[in-house]
C-alpha angles and dihedrals in degrees: 000000000000120000123227113246114259114262110274113226090201093057091047091050090047091051091049089047090053090050090051091047090049091051091048091049091049091049091048090048091051091048092051091045090053091048090049092050091050091048090051090049090049090050092050090049090048092050092049092048093049091047091051092048092049091050090050091047090051091047093056098031093115094053097100091046092049091049089053094048099045094077088057090053089049089051090051090052090051091047092052092046091050092047091053091055099040099040087205114136092200091059090049092050091048091049094048091049090052091051091048090054089048091053092047090050092049092050090046089061087065096047096263116141135171117252114243111232120148113096094007128110114269111263114190090204093065105014132063113202111218094177144346126238125197111244132178091186097058133046116250116277093028116134108247101177137013104220095177122012118241125214139211126208101209099307099339124094110240093179127353119235113259104225146174111233129207118245134188110290115250112248 
């Protein structure tokens, strides 16, 4: 009969050491898994917060523009009230012109500017021709009249100018 080898203390210690290492590795894994889950939750919370802030920013984006335009509206109210009491058309015209300048100034603070049109060559990028009119005084494709002002926001067309363009005079 063969005898079983005597228990090896070194093998037992090595087995226990592997068990300890396994337990440590599992604990470390659980710790990293917990940290990962917390980081993912933090990221989700961050995304939701940023989304909420962006929605609020979009909601109130026009606030500075409105604050700039409200004095013009107040000026228009004052002009109308003054015109009702004075019954003088010249005063009304002067007041409306002042309000118009105030609106243009307010829009200018935000990079909005009127598109020049009258007397210039027609440019389809910034002008919209609504009709042509024969003219012996102006070369063809020259803007004769600005029917509705166009506006630029910095370098982008917000609304093209609606214009009447000169055409070759009829013989």
